[in-house]
VMD Tcl script that draws the C-alpha trace (Angstrom):
set ca {
  {-50.27 52.94 29.67}
  {-47.49 54.49 31.71}
  {-46.34 58.10 31.54}
  {-42.59 58.59 31.87}
  {-41.30 61.89 33.20}
  {-37.97 63.37 32.31}
  {-35.17 62.80 34.84}
  {-33.70 66.32 34.96}
  {-33.14 67.57 38.48}
  {-35.31 70.58 39.26}
  {-36.84 70.99 35.79}
  {-40.59 71.58 35.52}
  {-43.10 69.23 33.96}
  {-43.28 69.84 30.21}
  {-46.27 70.21 27.93}
  {-45.01 68.02 25.08}
  {-45.00 64.24 25.03}
  {-43.86 61.48 22.70}
  {-45.90 58.32 22.32}
  {-43.82 55.13 22.22}
  {-45.34 52.28 20.22}
  {-44.39 48.64 19.92}
  {-42.90 48.16 16.45}
  {-44.52 44.74 16.03}
  {-48.21 45.68 16.46}
  {-48.16 49.46 17.03}
  {-49.45 49.05 20.59}
  {-49.07 52.22 22.64}
  {-46.55 51.40 25.36}
  {-45.73 54.69 27.05}
  {-46.06 58.42 26.84}
  {-42.69 60.05 27.44}
  {-42.26 63.69 28.35}
  {-40.24 65.82 25.92}
  {-38.17 68.70 27.29}
  {-37.21 72.10 25.90}
  {-33.87 73.90 25.84}
  {-34.44 75.56 29.20}
  {-34.74 72.16 30.89}
  {-31.78 70.67 29.01}
  {-29.62 73.67 29.88}
  {-30.60 73.20 33.51}
  {-29.42 69.59 33.30}
  {-26.15 70.65 31.69}
  {-25.56 73.40 34.22}
  {-26.22 70.93 37.05}
  {-23.71 68.49 35.57}
  {-21.08 71.17 34.98}
  {-21.47 72.64 38.48}
  {-21.18 69.15 39.95}
  {-18.04 68.44 37.96}
  {-16.37 71.71 38.95}
  {-16.95 71.09 42.68}
  {-14.39 68.43 43.57}
  {-15.76 68.17 47.07}
  {-18.88 66.54 45.63}
  {-17.10 63.95 43.52}
  {-17.99 60.36 44.34}
  {-15.07 58.31 45.63}
  {-14.07 55.18 43.70}
  {-15.34 53.08 46.59}
  {-18.76 54.77 46.45}
  {-18.94 54.37 42.67}
  {-18.13 50.68 43.01}
  {-20.81 50.24 45.66}
  {-23.49 51.93 43.54}
  {-22.64 49.97 40.41}
  {-22.49 46.66 42.27}
  {-25.90 47.32 43.82}
  {-27.27 48.27 40.41}
  {-26.13 44.92 39.01}
  {-27.93 43.10 41.82}
  {-31.14 45.03 41.16}
  {-30.86 44.23 37.45}
  {-30.44 40.55 38.19}
  {-33.56 40.62 40.35}
  {-35.56 42.24 37.54}
  {-33.89 40.56 34.56}
  {-36.98 38.99 33.00}
  {-38.96 42.20 33.22}
  {-36.08 44.18 31.72}
  {-35.96 41.70 28.84}
  {-39.69 42.07 28.20}
  {-39.44 45.86 28.23}
  {-36.61 45.73 25.68}
  {-38.39 43.17 23.48}
  {-41.64 45.16 23.42}
  {-40.13 48.55 22.60}
  {-37.28 47.46 20.34}
  {-38.65 44.35 18.67}
  {-35.66 42.14 19.42}
  {-36.96 38.62 20.15}
  {-37.28 37.72 23.80}
  {-34.67 34.96 23.51}
  {-32.12 37.55 22.38}
  {-33.35 40.31 24.72}
  {-32.69 37.98 27.64}
  {-29.11 37.62 26.44}
  {-28.87 41.40 26.09}
  {-29.95 41.90 29.70}
  {-27.34 39.43 30.94}
  {-24.70 41.24 28.89}
  {-25.81 44.55 30.38}
  {-25.54 43.16 33.90}
  {-22.08 41.83 33.13}
  {-21.13 45.24 31.73}
  {-22.05 46.96 34.98}
  {-20.05 44.37 36.93}
  {-17.09 44.94 34.61}
  {-17.10 48.61 35.56}
  {-16.70 47.61 39.20}
  {-13.75 45.38 38.34}
  {-12.12 48.09 36.21}
  {-12.20 50.49 39.14}
  {-10.62 47.79 41.26}
  {-7.86 46.73 38.89}
  {-7.12 49.24 36.11}
  {-4.18 51.31 37.34}
  {-2.23 53.82 35.23}
  {1.49 53.18 34.80}
  {3.79 56.14 35.54}
  {6.82 56.87 33.37}
  {10.17 55.93 34.94}
  {12.49 58.57 36.39}
  {16.11 58.54 37.57}
  {17.21 57.33 34.13}
  {19.53 60.22 33.30}
  {20.70 63.56 34.67}
  {17.49 65.34 33.66}
  {15.26 62.86 35.52}
  {17.55 62.32 38.53}
  {16.07 62.65 42.01}
  {12.53 62.54 40.67}
  {9.55 60.24 41.13}
  {6.53 60.26 38.81}
  {2.98 59.36 39.81}
  {-0.07 59.16 37.57}
  {-3.65 59.72 38.69}
  {-6.88 59.67 36.70}
  {-9.62 62.25 36.74}
  {-13.00 62.46 34.96}
  {-12.97 64.32 31.66}
  {-16.13 66.30 32.42}
  {-19.87 66.04 31.80}
  {-20.70 63.28 29.32}
  {-23.54 63.43 26.83}
  {-24.66 59.95 25.72}
  {-26.85 59.80 22.62}
  {-27.92 56.23 21.98}
  {-29.50 53.95 19.36}
  {-32.56 51.70 19.37}
  {-31.19 48.29 18.50}
  {-29.82 47.31 21.93}
  {-31.92 49.61 24.14}
  {-30.47 48.47 27.47}
  {-26.96 47.27 26.69}
  {-25.97 50.31 24.63}
  {-27.07 52.61 27.45}
  {-25.02 50.53 29.88}
  {-21.98 50.78 27.58}
  {-22.24 54.56 27.51}
  {-23.46 55.42 31.01}
  {-21.87 52.86 33.35}
  {-18.24 53.54 32.26}
  {-18.88 57.29 32.50}
  {-20.09 56.96 36.06}
  {-17.24 54.60 36.90}
  {-14.86 57.25 35.53}
  {-16.47 59.85 37.80}
  {-18.29 61.83 35.10}
  {-21.78 63.32 35.46}
  {-23.91 62.00 32.59}
  {-26.72 63.36 30.44}
  {-28.53 60.63 28.51}
  {-30.68 60.99 25.42}
  {-31.98 57.55 24.38}
  {-33.41 56.73 20.98}
  {-36.97 58.03 20.62}
  {-38.13 54.56 19.58}
  {-36.76 52.84 22.70}
  {-36.52 55.19 25.70}
  {-38.15 52.90 28.29}
  {-35.09 50.70 28.89}
  {-32.93 53.78 29.41}
  {-35.23 55.40 31.94}
  {-35.53 52.06 33.71}
  {-31.75 51.73 33.99}
  {-31.30 55.26 35.31}
  {-34.03 54.58 37.87}
  {-32.12 51.50 39.04}
  {-28.92 53.54 39.38}
  {-30.75 56.01 41.58}
  {-32.35 53.22 43.59}
  {-28.84 51.85 44.12}
  {-27.81 55.15 45.71}
  {-26.59 57.32 42.84}
  {-27.44 60.97 43.59}
  {-29.91 62.17 40.95}
  {-27.73 64.92 39.54}
  {-25.07 62.40 38.49}
  {-27.24 60.87 35.77}
  {-30.09 62.76 34.08}
  {-32.13 61.22 31.25}
  {-34.50 63.00 28.87}
  {-35.91 63.19 25.36}
  {-35.68 66.37 23.28}
  {-36.02 67.37 19.64}
  {-33.23 67.72 17.07}
  {-32.87 71.47 17.51}
  {-32.37 71.16 21.26}
  {-29.96 68.28 20.74}
  {-27.94 70.42 18.33}
  {-27.64 73.25 20.85}
  {-26.61 70.81 23.56}
  {-23.89 69.22 21.45}
  {-22.42 72.64 20.64}
  {-22.17 73.68 24.30}
  {-18.64 74.13 25.63}
  {-19.69 72.83 29.04}
  {-19.64 69.29 27.68}
  {-16.51 67.24 28.19}
  {-17.34 64.22 26.05}
  {-19.92 63.12 23.48}
  {-20.72 59.42 23.18}
  {-22.82 58.80 20.08}
  {-24.23 55.55 18.69}
  {-26.25 55.84 15.51}
  {-26.06 56.60 11.81}
  {-22.90 57.89 10.18}
  {-24.67 60.92 8.71}
  {-25.86 62.09 12.12}
  {-22.66 61.16 13.95}
  {-20.30 63.09 11.68}
  {-22.70 66.05 11.66}
  {-22.74 66.18 15.46}
  {-18.97 65.86 15.66}
  {-18.66 68.95 13.45}
  {-20.76 70.89 15.97}
  {-18.61 70.13 19.02}
  {-16.99 72.99 20.86}
  {-13.18 73.10 20.80}
  {-11.80 70.69 23.37}
  {-14.85 68.43 23.61}
  {-13.83 64.88 22.88}
  {-16.07 62.27 21.31}
  {-16.58 58.63 20.38}
  {-18.77 57.75 17.41}
  {-20.11 54.28 16.67}
  {-21.78 53.94 13.29}
  {-22.46 50.94 11.07}
  {-20.71 48.81 8.52}
  {-21.45 46.64 5.51}
  {-19.83 43.62 7.08}
  {-17.95 41.28 4.71}
  {-17.48 37.54 5.17}
  {-15.14 35.42 3.07}
  {-15.96 31.72 2.79}
  {-13.02 29.73 1.44}
  {-13.64 26.55 -0.58}
  {-12.33 24.38 2.27}
  {-14.66 25.89 4.92}
  {-16.58 23.51 7.17}
  {-20.06 24.39 5.92}
  {-21.83 22.41 8.63}
  {-20.26 24.79 11.13}
  {-20.33 27.87 8.90}
  {-23.99 27.93 7.85}
  {-25.65 28.34 11.27}
  {-23.17 31.07 12.17}
  {-23.96 32.99 9.00}
  {-27.67 32.59 9.71}
  {-27.29 33.93 13.24}
  {-24.93 36.75 12.23}
  {-27.12 37.82 9.32}
  {-30.61 37.58 10.80}
  {-30.07 38.29 14.51}
  {-32.43 41.13 15.48}
  {-33.72 41.18 11.89}
  {-30.28 42.33 10.72}
  {-30.51 45.56 12.72}
  {-26.96 45.29 14.07}
  {-24.03 47.48 13.05}
  {-21.79 44.47 12.34}
  {-24.49 42.17 10.97}
  {-23.39 39.71 8.26}
  {-24.32 41.39 4.97}
  {-21.87 40.61 2.16}
  {-20.76 36.97 1.88}
  {-18.00 36.32 -0.65}
  {-18.02 32.58 -1.30}
  {-15.71 30.69 -3.63}
  {-17.27 30.12 -7.02}
  {-17.03 26.35 -6.62}
  {-19.67 26.40 -3.89}
  {-21.19 29.90 -3.79}
  {-24.57 28.93 -5.23}
  {-24.94 25.77 -3.17}
  {-24.02 27.79 -0.07}
  {-26.70 30.30 -1.00}
  {-29.30 27.57 -1.42}
  {-28.42 26.10 1.97}
  {-28.64 29.53 3.60}
  {-32.03 30.06 2.00}
  {-33.26 26.69 3.21}
  {-32.28 27.48 6.80}
  {-33.61 31.05 6.58}
  {-37.04 29.77 5.54}
  {-37.23 27.81 8.80}
  {-36.73 30.86 11.04}
  {-39.76 31.85 13.11}
  {-40.82 35.43 12.34}
  {-43.33 37.27 14.49}
  {-44.15 38.66 17.93}
  {-40.85 39.40 19.71}
  {-42.35 38.74 23.13}
  {-43.06 35.09 22.29}
  {-40.31 32.68 23.38}
  {-40.19 30.81 20.04}
  {-39.75 33.92 17.85}
  {-36.35 34.19 16.18}
  {-36.87 37.30 14.05}
  {-39.00 40.24 15.11}
  {-40.09 43.42 13.36}
  {-38.08 46.23 11.87}
  {-38.09 49.24 14.14}
  {-40.25 51.42 11.87}
  {-42.59 50.78 8.96}
  {-40.61 53.18 6.77}
  {-37.53 51.01 7.37}
  {-39.44 47.95 6.17}
  {-40.39 49.84 3.01}
  {-36.79 50.96 2.48}
  {-35.46 47.41 2.84}
  {-38.03 46.17 0.36}
  {-37.09 48.90 -2.13}
  {-33.41 47.96 -1.90}
  {-34.15 44.26 -2.36}
  {-36.43 44.99 -5.32}
  {-33.73 47.16 -6.91}
  {-31.20 44.33 -6.55}
  {-33.58 41.76 -8.06}
  {-34.42 44.05 -10.97}
  {-30.68 44.47 -11.51}
  {-30.11 40.73 -11.85}
  {-29.83 39.35 -8.31}
  {-31.43 35.94 -7.75}
  {-33.76 35.92 -4.72}
  {-33.55 32.44 -3.21}
  {-35.90 33.12 -0.33}
  {-37.79 36.06 1.14}
  {-37.86 39.30 -0.75}
  {-41.25 40.36 0.60}
  {-42.81 41.74 3.79}
  {-44.66 39.12 5.84}
  {-46.69 41.72 7.75}
  {-46.89 45.47 8.18}
  {-43.84 45.33 10.46}
  {-41.86 42.15 9.66}
  {-39.75 41.33 6.61}
  {-39.06 37.78 5.45}
  {-35.48 36.57 5.93}
  {-33.98 37.15 2.49}
  {-31.03 35.59 0.67}
  {-29.87 37.25 -2.55}
  {-27.38 35.61 -4.90}
  {-24.94 37.86 -6.76}
  {-26.57 41.32 -6.59}
  {-25.01 44.01 -8.80}
  {-21.86 45.47 -7.27}
  {-23.36 48.99 -7.35}
  {-26.75 48.01 -5.91}
  {-27.62 49.57 -2.56}
  {-27.61 46.15 -0.89}
  {-23.98 45.82 -2.02}
  {-22.77 49.28 -1.05}
  {-24.79 50.49 1.95}
  {-25.74 49.08 5.33}
  {-29.02 47.20 4.89}
  {-30.00 47.12 8.57}
  {-32.61 44.51 7.73}
  {-32.90 40.70 7.45}
  {-31.07 40.43 4.12}
  {-27.80 38.67 3.29}
  {-26.09 38.75 -0.10}
  {-23.79 36.05 -1.52}
  {-21.23 36.85 -4.23}
  {-19.03 34.28 -6.02}
  {-15.29 34.90 -6.29}
  {-12.42 33.14 -8.02}
  {-9.25 34.17 -6.17}
  {-8.86 35.21 -2.54}
  {-7.27 38.52 -3.51}
  {-10.39 39.34 -5.54}
  {-12.66 38.68 -2.56}
  {-10.51 40.81 -0.26}
  {-10.42 43.68 -2.77}
  {-14.21 43.65 -3.08}
  {-14.61 43.43 0.69}
  {-12.35 46.49 1.08}
  {-13.97 48.53 -1.70}
  {-16.41 50.52 0.46}
  {-15.75 53.55 2.72}
  {-16.83 51.53 5.77}
  {-14.66 49.27 7.90}
  {-15.78 47.61 11.10}
  {-15.72 43.87 11.74}
  {-15.07 41.19 9.10}
  {-14.84 37.41 9.03}
  {-13.26 34.52 7.14}
  {-14.24 30.84 7.24}
  {-11.43 28.44 6.36}
  {-9.49 25.45 7.68}
  {-6.19 26.73 6.27}
  {-4.00 28.80 8.55}
  {-2.37 30.67 5.66}
  {-5.74 31.72 4.23}
  {-6.89 32.90 7.65}
  {-3.69 34.88 8.17}
  {-3.78 36.46 4.70}
  {-7.39 37.55 5.16}
  {-6.88 38.85 8.68}
  {-3.81 40.83 7.59}
  {-5.32 42.38 4.47}
  {-9.02 42.93 5.31}
  {-9.84 46.53 6.23}
  {-11.38 46.00 9.66}
  {-10.81 46.71 13.32}
  {-11.47 43.04 14.09}
  {-11.41 39.91 11.92}
  {-13.22 36.79 13.11}
  {-11.79 33.45 12.03}
  {-14.51 30.81 11.65}
  {-17.12 32.98 13.34}
  {-19.59 35.58 12.14}
  {-18.95 39.31 12.00}
  {-21.39 40.13 14.81}
  {-19.38 38.27 17.46}
  {-18.68 40.47 20.43}
  {-17.98 40.26 24.13}
  {-18.34 43.48 26.04}
  {-14.82 43.77 27.38}
  {-13.20 43.62 23.94}
  {-12.43 46.79 21.92}
  {-15.17 47.66 19.45}
  {-14.25 50.27 16.87}
  {-15.54 51.41 13.52}
  {-12.87 52.66 11.13}
  {-13.14 55.20 8.31}
  {-16.80 56.23 7.99}
  {-17.85 53.51 10.44}
  {-16.87 55.50 13.50}
  {-14.28 57.22 15.67}
  {-12.68 56.10 18.90}
  {-12.86 52.74 20.63}
  {-15.88 51.27 22.39}
  {-16.05 48.45 24.91}
  {-16.43 48.91 28.66}
  {-12.72 49.27 29.52}
  {-11.86 51.43 26.52}
  {-14.83 53.76 27.05}
  {-13.85 54.13 30.71}
  {-10.34 55.20 29.71}
  {-11.55 57.63 27.03}
  {-13.75 59.39 29.59}
  {-10.83 60.12 31.90}
  {-7.65 62.13 31.71}
  {-4.33 61.10 33.18}
  {-2.60 63.64 35.38}
  {1.08 63.19 36.06}
  {2.68 64.37 39.30}
  {6.47 64.62 39.40}
  {8.19 64.88 42.79}
  {11.74 66.16 43.04}
  {13.65 65.27 46.16}
  {17.38 64.99 46.87}
  {16.53 61.84 48.86}
  {15.33 60.00 45.74}
}
mol new
graphics top color blue
foreach p $ca { graphics top sphere $p radius 0.5 }
foreach p [lrange $ca 0 end-1] q [lrange $ca 1 end] { graphics top cylinder $p $q radius 0.2 }
display resetview
């Protein structure tokens, strides 16, 4: 068993530790040092002092060099990084390998952004007021960034928060999820191996009280939070005046399946979007509104395919669905499913735990509209199918919740696709693809209670900088 030290420059060794266990079999993986407020304040003071001393800022060329080297190191260690993520987070190895490749591509994207993303200055010499003037626009880092991350993509989420911050020139403090800190510490170690001075990125674990004090501190320039809506909005309320933030929460992703949909193409996409990482994805397929002419047959086909999914040890190459992150989450999912069944939902497959850590892929037909599986994010391997008569009815039900993230519609008719994409409450609507589709350079934004700000490598980079305009007046212009 390894012991992982905090990565705060100059802070002493602490007395408290957190044991990290594999969610699948409860194996002890690591013992991670927990830090107190004195150590966290030291990290924050280091970051703030670094930010205020412009002579110590890393040039764009140096940032590009460090990030490019980090990507090379990640490529060399890709299989090991995937195993680390699979063991601590429970995402099957086949999907953790994809996550690592996405993370590598995200780091490379930061290099390309530094090379190509140039601010556009406003025009001058358009009237008497702007005559004999030339405007320039430069970008500067916004200040120290605090990244608080989630467990479900333990490497790629950290990359999405940390790599753009470093590319933008911001010192970063990183607090990974307590369930999955090993991938974070590994990534920060690779950054330092690639030449990043230690004070530019400091990673640690601390308790909720220390986190609260850190979030409130006026020395922070930006908070990047990925996690539950309840925690995210609470932290936002604690921010000091002037501290900006981006919040990424979850959704209760709706899918509309029109009667003309190509079911041979639709079904496997719904299976992947609904059961990928045991449904522990913020845009996982959850509510499927299928036309009444085929809703039940669609549900039966989904159930048939779900029963064939391999559930078990996430480190085995054949496993398709791993464990839920915590045993209490498994119990919660089961309680929600049981409530829906008792309320009249038909369980076509699943509906029970298959071990102390894994839940059977579950398909529910027509749960009550007020059931928790219909109104809250399940974050488990459960999909619900609801029949509808008219498209407007399906869209109204899809839009009825206070969450709005990504949505989808399956149809062969252009007019149906356009009506759904125009009227669904969502930041992105997928046509003939599942709600969990994402590439890392696209914008990724939760609306309403689902989040604040825009994620994605490029958009995060821009949010962590400020634009400074310089206007030159000269009679020679």
